[in-house]
C-alpha positions, 0 to 999 in steps of 0.5 A: 481461503488460505492466506499464503506466505504470511508466516514461516509455516506458510512459507514452508507450505508454499515450498511443499505445494510447489514441489507437489504440483511440479509447477516450476517457478519462473526463477528456475528459468532465469539466467544468472547474472553477467556484466552487461555493457551499456551506452552510459550517461555520457552519451544520453541524458539521464533526465528528460521527459517522456510523454509528459512525465519527467524521468531519471536514470542512474547508472552504476560504474559496472552494470550487472545487467538488471534494471530496477524501475521504481514507481513513486506514491500518491501525489495530490493534484492540488495542495492538500492536508496535512502539509498543504505542499504544492503538487510535486512532479519530481521523478524518483528512481528509488525511495531515498538517496541512501537506498539508491546508492546501495543499489548502484554500488551493487551494480543495478541500474535505476530508473524512475518517473513522475506521472503525466498526471497526479492523483490516483494515477495508476494508468499514468504510472503504468504508462510511465513505467512502459515508456521508461523501459522502452526508452532504456532498452533503446537508448541505454542497453538491453537488460537481462532482467527487469524488476519493478518496485514501488511504494504506496500507490506505486506498489499498486502500479508495480503489481499492475505492471507486473501482471500486465507485462510478464514478457519483460518483467522478471519480478516485482516488489510492491511496498506498502501498496493498496493491493486490495484495489481502488474499490475495496479501499474506497468502500472502506473510506466511505464506511468511515466517512459514513460513521463520522457523518452519522455520529459526529458531523451530520453536515459532512458530505459523503460524495459529489464534492464540487471542488477539491477546496470543498473536499479539503474544507470537509476534511479540516472540519472532520479533523476538529470534531474527531480531535474533540472526541477524546475530551468527552469520555461519556459520548466522545470516546465510545464514538471514537471506538466505533470509528476505530472498529469500523476502520480496524485502525492500527493501535500504533503509528509512527508518532504513537507506540500504543504502549499506554491507553492514551497512546493507543487512543492517539494512534487510533485518532491519527489513523481515523484522520489519515483515512479521512483523506481518502474519504474527502479530497482523495474521493474528489480526485477519483470521482473526477476520473470516473464520472461519479461515485464508485463506492457504497455500503448497502447491506453493511452491518457495522455492529459485526465489526466491533470485537468483544474486547472493543465492546468491553472497553467501551462499556467500562468507559461509558456503559451503553454509549457504544450500543447507542452509537451502533444503533444510530449507524444501523438506522442511517440511510445507506449510499448506493454506488454509480455502477458505471463509476464503479466499473471504471474505478476497477480499471484504476488499479485492482490486482487479479493475483494472477502473478506470472513471476516472483513477487515479494511484498513488504508492509509495516504491521501498523500502517494508518493509511494503506492498511496492512490487511491489504496484503490479506486480500491480495494473498487470497486473490493469488490463492484463488487464481491457482496459477503461481501461488508459489511465486508470492512471499509477503514480508512484514515489519514491526516496531520496538515495544516502545519508541519515541516519535518517529518509529524507527521502522515497522509502524507508519505508512511506508516506514522502512529502513534502507536495509529493509528496502534494499533487502527486498531487491537482494532477496528477489534477485537471488530468487529469480536467478534460481535461489528458490523461494526465500524463507524467513532466514533468507529474508533476514539475511537479505535485510542484513539482520534488520531488527524490524523483520517480523516473520511471524506477523500475520495480518487480520482479515479485511475490516469489511470481511465480518460484515 
């Protein structure tokens, strides 16, 4: 299945395909911008509560007629690693204050909401966006255009909203989102936890946690054991390589630039531990929502996920150790999902790719939490839908060759610059107003020449695709 809009050549192919099919882009049917009056914050509250969720609205001095509805990322139901902060219910109308100010200066109205419930709150996030749009339309003003955008879990909420409401949404910008959906991502989290249990932590509980506290306990114990692997060259490092191969973990993070073998090892270790959050306290939240375990690994051949380079490296470090680890994984008993729980989990965010309006996704090339390969799965779904394939553009950023902690851009979860994020809105707005599908030059200009933009970056296949 072809993957769309992931290189400059792919963007060109999309334009050719659109011309050949004669299918008009939504952008060509949109009116150009005009100055639109609104009631203003002096007449209505800019903050409040809708259906149990706090919201905020920020209005520019002169409105250009476009409303941006922002969806924030995952927030834990209870305190959880790494910072163990209490649950957050703060509304957000943009990723940062600097991003918000740039967009307000450009004339956009901003709106954002917390959710009625934290956790894997896709349903609650969609409902919050719907409520906020209705409130803004009735209390502030009727927008000419509405763009939805969001980060991390908010990226998944954004795409879910856009597919559900093409009648009032004109375009979408999902950023660093798990666009492969809940089940795909949590199957991979189970794969990782299964390998951890088999190779280094036999007492690890994979599913059915009795409480959030129990799930956090298993995460904390896993962290201790994973960190200990790096000091055991003979047995530990090959096992760590096996974990990394199963996850297809990035070899750069915001903390580690991967410029040396040691740095790559630390990056892989960070990615493994980050994903174990999905597999423990994240899983407890999801299983509580769907009434059981939605994930499984029956029939998976983990040996197929280990590349030749990974095998060669392991053989240099400790001959035969990786093969032994893979043999252990092959013999270990598999996990079968609860069919009803899996069906319910599909309703908690599983984009179809049947897009009706322009969509621009943004992802760092090296994301240890929401793997960049989520974009591969989503693009394949769009291609398979055969409805509006010309309305997807995927944008990737990469870090410099070397950097100190933290990376300036391109590596880490949702680690974007202000110009990268506001540039996506500028590019989408020009597209919707009839400017055509944005190619690399247009994207680069919209990002104001940001150094992180990587038009030739191509994410690989989903890690499980080789199994």
